[in-house]
C-alpha positions as CSV (number, residue, x, y, z in Angstrom):
1,E,187.3,112.8,162.4
2,A,189.1,109.9,160.5
3,V,187.1,111.2,157.6
4,M,188.0,115.0,158.3
5,K,191.7,113.8,158.8
6,L,191.7,112.0,155.0
7,K,190.4,114.9,153.6
8,G,193.2,116.9,154.4
9,Q,190.6,119.3,156.4
10,D,191.0,120.4,159.9
11,I,189.8,118.5,162.9
12,V,187.8,120.8,164.9
13,K,187.3,119.0,168.4
14,K,184.5,119.9,170.1
15,F,185.0,121.1,173.6
16,I,182.6,119.4,176.3
17,P,182.2,121.6,179.3
18,I,182.6,120.2,182.4
19,V,178.9,119.9,184.7
20,D,179.3,119.5,188.5
21,I,176.2,119.4,190.1
22,N,174.9,118.2,193.3
23,I,171.8,116.2,192.0
24,T,171.0,112.4,192.0
25,A,171.7,111.2,188.2
26,F,172.5,107.9,187.3
27,I,170.7,104.7,186.1
28,P,169.8,102.7,188.6
29,D,170.1,98.8,188.8
30,N,166.3,98.4,188.6
31,W,166.2,99.6,185.1
32,I,168.9,98.4,183.0
33,G,169.7,95.2,185.5
34,D,172.8,94.8,183.4
35,K,175.6,95.7,184.6
36,E,177.6,96.1,180.7
37,Q,174.4,97.1,179.5
38,K,174.4,100.2,182.0
39,I,177.9,100.7,180.9
40,V,177.0,100.7,177.1
41,E,174.5,103.3,177.6
42,Y,176.6,106.0,180.0
43,K,179.1,105.8,176.9
44,R,176.5,106.1,174.2
45,L,175.3,109.1,176.6
46,A,179.2,110.7,177.0
47,A,179.3,110.4,173.3
48,V,176.5,112.6,172.6
49,E,177.2,115.6,170.5
50,S,173.7,117.0,169.5
51,Q,170.3,117.4,170.8
52,R,169.0,115.1,167.6
53,E,171.2,112.1,168.8
54,L,170.3,112.8,173.0
55,D,166.5,112.5,171.5
56,I,167.3,109.5,169.6
57,I,169.0,107.6,173.2
58,V,165.8,108.7,175.3
59,D,163.1,107.2,172.4
60,E,165.2,104.1,172.2
61,W,165.7,104.1,175.8
62,K,161.5,104.5,176.3
63,D,161.3,101.7,174.1
64,R,163.4,99.0,175.2
65,F,163.6,100.0,178.8
66,G,159.9,101.4,179.8
67,N,159.2,104.8,181.7
68,I,162.1,106.6,182.5
69,P,163.2,107.2,186.6
70,E,163.6,110.4,187.8
71,E,167.4,109.7,188.3
72,V,167.8,108.9,184.6
73,V,165.9,111.9,184.0
74,N,168.1,113.9,185.4
75,L,170.9,112.7,183.8
76,I,169.5,113.4,180.8
77,T,169.3,117.0,181.9
78,V,172.4,117.0,182.8
79,T,173.7,115.8,179.4
80,R,171.0,118.5,177.6
81,I,172.8,120.9,179.9
82,R,176.3,119.9,178.9
83,L,175.1,120.2,175.0
84,L,173.9,123.6,175.2
85,A,176.5,124.9,178.1
86,S,179.4,124.0,174.7
87,E,176.9,125.5,172.4
88,I,177.0,129.1,174.3
89,G,180.7,129.1,175.4
90,F,180.6,127.8,179.4
91,N,183.9,126.0,180.1
92,L,182.8,124.6,183.9
93,I,179.6,124.6,185.8
94,R,180.2,123.9,189.4
95,E,177.9,124.0,192.4
96,E,179.5,125.2,195.5
97,K,178.3,126.2,199.1
98,D,175.6,128.7,198.0
99,F,175.9,129.4,194.7
100,V,176.8,128.0,191.1
101,R,179.8,129.5,189.3
102,I,180.0,129.3,185.5
103,F,183.4,129.6,184.2
104,T,182.6,131.5,180.4
105,N,184.7,133.9,178.3
106,Y,181.7,136.7,178.0
107,D,182.9,140.0,179.1
108,F,180.8,141.8,180.8
109,K,179.3,143.9,177.5
110,L,178.6,140.9,175.7
111,W,176.7,139.3,178.8
112,K,174.7,142.7,179.4
113,Q,173.8,142.4,175.8
114,L,172.9,138.7,176.0
115,T,170.7,138.5,178.8
116,A,168.8,142.1,178.1
117,K,165.3,140.5,177.0
118,M,165.6,137.7,179.5
119,P,163.0,136.8,182.2
120,V,163.1,138.7,185.3
121,H,163.7,135.5,187.4
122,I,166.5,134.5,185.4
123,V,168.4,137.8,185.5
124,N,167.6,138.6,189.6
125,R,169.0,135.4,190.0
126,T,172.4,135.7,188.1
127,K,175.4,138.2,188.1
128,W,178.3,138.4,186.0
129,I,181.8,138.2,187.8
130,K,185.2,139.3,186.5
131,M,188.1,136.5,187.1
132,P,191.5,136.6,188.2
133,D,193.7,137.3,185.5
134,S,195.6,133.8,187.0
135,S,192.3,131.7,186.0
136,V,192.3,128.8,183.7
137,D,188.9,128.1,183.3
138,G,187.6,131.6,181.7
139,I,187.8,135.6,182.2
140,S,184.3,135.6,184.0
141,S,182.0,133.6,186.2
142,I,178.3,134.4,186.7
143,L,176.6,133.5,190.1
144,I,173.8,131.8,190.2
145,K,172.2,132.6,193.6
146,Y,170.4,129.2,194.6
147,S,168.8,129.8,198.1
148,G,164.9,127.9,198.1
149,F,165.9,125.6,195.5
150,T,165.5,121.8,195.8
151,P,168.3,120.1,193.0
152,K,166.0,119.3,190.7
153,H,164.6,122.7,190.5
154,L,168.6,124.3,190.6
155,L,169.0,121.6,187.6
156,N,165.8,123.2,185.7
157,F,167.1,126.8,186.0
158,I,170.5,126.3,184.8
159,E,168.8,124.3,181.5
160,E,166.7,127.4,181.1
161,L,169.7,130.2,181.5
162,C,171.9,127.6,179.1
163,L,168.5,127.5,176.3
164,K,167.7,131.4,177.3
165,L,171.3,132.0,176.1
166,F,171.3,129.9,173.1
167,K,168.3,131.7,171.8
168,S,169.4,135.1,172.6
169,I,173.3,133.7,171.0
170,Q,171.5,132.9,167.9
171,K,169.2,135.9,167.7
172,N,172.2,137.9,168.3
173,R,173.6,135.9,165.2
174,G,170.9,136.1,163.1
175,D,170.5,132.2,162.7
176,N,167.1,130.8,163.5
177,K,168.5,127.3,164.4
178,E,167.6,125.2,167.7
């Protein structure tokens, strides 16, 4: 940002969506015992802006701290979902009582276009809903029905949905980047 400012370029801040899912996702003391080091690692993870950066951190963690525990795998997955959500225009992903609500600015036509070739198991569990005009989190929400899912299964489902939407958006733009 500082370099862009010095060059007189506009600074485009990337929106960081909130992912509020009820899953055990943290760095346990028995994996990184030093509290200061844990804070450093949490900050690094929070600052990640690309899948490549995330992959570098994960590889480094494997080298430095050994096998990655399930709680940290979940933390990494939440970070990956946050990155994908930012790319595909999700503003907020929040688990509610019987479903997950994803706030976005997709209109119904775009939602149908993006999900036209998605697997049935994703389409059947998702529903587009128009939000009231007073909504500050987006013009629409996507509901995910997750009855019968374990927390881990739900996390993986959200990641798969985000990845499929990302690929669909790239295809519609004519990009081949992933």
